[in-house]
Phi, psi and omega in degrees: 000136182286157182299320180296327178289323179294320179293319178295320174295320178297317179296318180295317178295318177299318179295318179299315179297315180296318177295320177297318180294317179296325179293310180299321179293332179289346178287343177303125180229155175261150176291146178287166179300149178284116179232167176303324181294316181296313179298320179298318179297316178300314180292324177295324175301316180294320178298315180296318178296321179297314181293334174276353184063039182263100176301310181298323177299322176290316186292337177295344181267003188252134176292154185303319184251037185287157168241115186242108181054041179081008183236160173271169184304319182296319178296318180295321178303312179297317181295318177297317180300317179295316183295317180297326179289323181283336181290152179291184183279358182287168182288126177276140180232147173225106183252117186256146176207163175058052179287129175235128182241133176231099179281145175217061177082245181275004177223174178180174178232151175226132175229148185194166172259144181217142174245124182246128184201193181224135179242138175154165179062220183261357184220149172259140179245130175257115179274311185219144169232103193236157164253122185246137174239127182241137167264130181244143177225155172276132181230138174278127182242121181281148177227160179049057178059030177087008181295327175214162180231155170236148176264129185226153171281130178230158178275124179254340177206141175223134176223158180220155171238131178129016169093042174275098180265112182261138180292155172288150178265000000 
């Protein structure tokens, strides 16, 4: 291969790498403003993960240093895994209603009522009927080994009224 061909190939490769880097950097996105629709979409992701008994699906919605019902994320992960194992084979449900969202820039709150239970067989079981309050924050989440990030709404604090008794670890 001639020297001029090698130079042309090196330039083309350099241009390709630069364009690829610019493309990946363009994937960086900011979270949308917190609205009832945005909060509802976040909660629907959590409900679907809950109904699939996906501990990791639920934990993806949690900020790294969150306090959830008096527990840290690792404690909650363990509690969810145990609870899902102990529940019967019936369909788990999480029915949410009366969502109220209060945005404050890069943070906000969402409060709602939720009924958590199990459906199947000849009976429905209601485990909890709660009023839940969530603090939400914007968090940068790296993707593709950190080549780009997206900003997402995550839960930084969760509290409930209505008798959510969590076991000691």
